[in-house]
N, C-alpha and C positions, 0 to 999 in steps of 0.2 A: 549438146546438152539434151536435145529432144530424144536422141537415141538412147541416152541413160534413162530418161523418164519412161520411154516405151518399154525398155528392158525391165525396169522395176515393176511397172504395171503388169507386164506379162508374168513375170515371176511371182508376183502376188496372186494373180488369178490362177496360175498353175498350182501354186501352194494350196489355195482354197479348194479347187476341184480335187486335188489329190486328197485332201483331208476329208471331203465329202465322200468320195469314192471308198476310201478305206475305213470310214467310220462304221463300226459294227453296232448292231441293235444291241441294246442292253436287255438281256433275259435273266430273270430271277431264277436261281436254282432251287428246286424243291429240296427241303430238308429230308434227311434219311427217314425221319419219322413219318412224314407224309408219304413218301414212297411205299414204305412198308405198310402203313395203315390202309392205304388204299388197296393194296392187294388183298383179294379174298382168301389167299392162303394163310393169312395171319388172323383170320376171324374165326371163333369157334363154331359159328353156325355153318361154316364151309364143310366141316367134317361130320360124318353121320355119328349118331349116338349109339353107344353100346354094340359096336361091331366087333366081333371077335376076328383076330387075324389068323389066317392059316399058317401054322408054324412050319409047315414043309415048304412053303413059297416064300415066307419072309424070315430073314435073318436079321436081328437087330445089329446095328453098327457098333454099339457098346452095351456093356452090362446095364448101365442106367442110360435111358434116352427119353426124350420128350420135346416139348417146344416151349419157347418163351412167350409170355403174355405181356404185351406192352401196356404200360398205364395210359391214361388219357393224356393228351398232349399237354394240357395244362397243369399236370401233375409233375412237380419238379424234384420228386425224391429220387434217390440215387439207387433204386432197385427195380427188378422186374420179377414177375412171378414166373415159376417154372412149373409146367404141367408134366407130370411123370406119365410116360406111356409104356415104357419097359422098365422093369426092375427085377432083381434076383428074388427068387422065393425066399420068404422070410424063414429063417431057422432060429430057434430060441437058443441062445447062448447064456448060461447063468453068469451072473456077475459075481465074482468071488471077492 
């Protein structure tokens, strides 16, 4: 009978120790909004104002390109602003 009690006690202690060793610390994952809003790349003051791009060195990736401007975190509207940085030259086409 004592062997059974010793076995149960050892098994219980072993399970408790195993649980404590494998217990992972709880870390809260940052939201994508916080990750991107903390990056200076997504703030307008990171970019210089009124800088002309050397067209021989830079080729745009698309006819229209720009950057997304995230709204404040507490704004729950379902849109973002888009700042146009490259666009085709405007040509007037009459509307018939």
